C-alpha positions in Angstrom: 0.0 0.0 0.0 1.4 3.4 -0.9 1.4 6.2 1.6 1.1 10.0 1.2 0.4 13.0 3.4 -3.0 14.8 3.5 -1.5 17.9 1.9 0.0 15.9 -1.0 -3.2 14.0 -1.4 -5.2 17.3 -1.6 -2.8 18.8 -4.1 -2.9 15.8 -6.3 -6.4 14.5 -5.7 -7.2 13.7 -9.3 -4.0 11.7 -10.0 -4.3 9.8 -6.8 -7.9 8.8 -7.5 -7.0 7.7 -11.0 -4.1 5.6 -9.6 -6.3 4.0 -6.9 -9.1 3.2 -9.4 -6.9 2.0 -12.3 -4.2 0.2 -10.5 -6.4 -1.3 -7.7 -3.8 -0.3 -5.1 -5.2 1.3 -1.9 -3.7 4.6 -0.7 -3.0 5.4 2.9 -3.3 9.1 3.7 -1.4 10.2 6.9 -2.7 13.0 9.0 -0.7 14.9 11.6 -3.4 14.0 14.2 -2.5 10.4 13.7 -6.0 9.4 12.4 -5.0 8.1 9.0 -7.4 7.0 6.4 -7.4 4.7 3.3 -8.6 5.5 -0.2 -9.7 2.5 -2.3 -11.9 2.0 -5.3 -15.5 1.0 -4.8 -14.9 -2.1 -6.9 -12.1 -3.2 -4.6 -14.1 -2.4 -1.4 -17.1 -4.5 -2.7 -14.8 -7.4 -3.5 -13.2 -7.2 -0.1 -16.7 -7.1 1.6 -17.8 -10.2 -0.4 -14.6 -12.0 0.6 -15.1 -11.2 4.3 -18.7 -12.4 4.1 -17.6 -15.8 2.7 -14.8 -16.1 5.3 -17.1 -15.3 8.2 -19.8 -17.7 7.0 -19.0 -21.2 8.4 -21.6 -22.9 6.2 -20.0 -21.5 3.0 -16.5 -22.3 4.2 -17.6 -25.9 4.9 -19.0 -26.2 1.4 -15.7 -24.8 -0.1 -13.7 -27.3 2.0 -15.9 -30.2 1.0 -15.7 -29.2 -2.7 -12.0 -29.0 -2.5 -11.9 -32.6 -1.1 -14.1 -34.0 -3.9 -12.2 -32.1 -6.5 -8.8 -33.3 -5.3 -10.0 -36.9 -5.0 -11.8 -36.8 -8.3 -15.1 -37.9 -6.8 -17.1 -34.8 -7.6 -20.0 -34.5 -10.0 -19.1 -34.9 -13.7 -21.7 -33.8 -16.2 -22.3 -35.8 -19.4 -21.3 -34.4 -22.8 -25.0 -33.6 -23.5 -25.2 -31.6 -20.2 -22.0 -29.8 -20.9 -23.3 -28.8 -24.4 -26.5 -27.6 -22.8 -24.6 -25.5 -20.3 -22.2 -24.0 -22.9 -24.9 -23.9 -25.6 -22.8 -25.8 -28.1 
């Protein structure tokens, strides 16, 4: 995460916003009072919120773990060629 001061952030607001949105790198803005803040794109914030939701949901995490086991052992569901064609519309 890059860091800048509040004054530099204010003076270069447009370029910092473009950088945060286009490069998907959050920016930490340091204030003299010590109460820093972080600027990030809305897209990145929403992604992080979805990730936190999944990580905090024990049922979803259990499903992911079970799916990983069936995938690694090759015992998961395998659709027929006809079903795959229907899904992919071939």
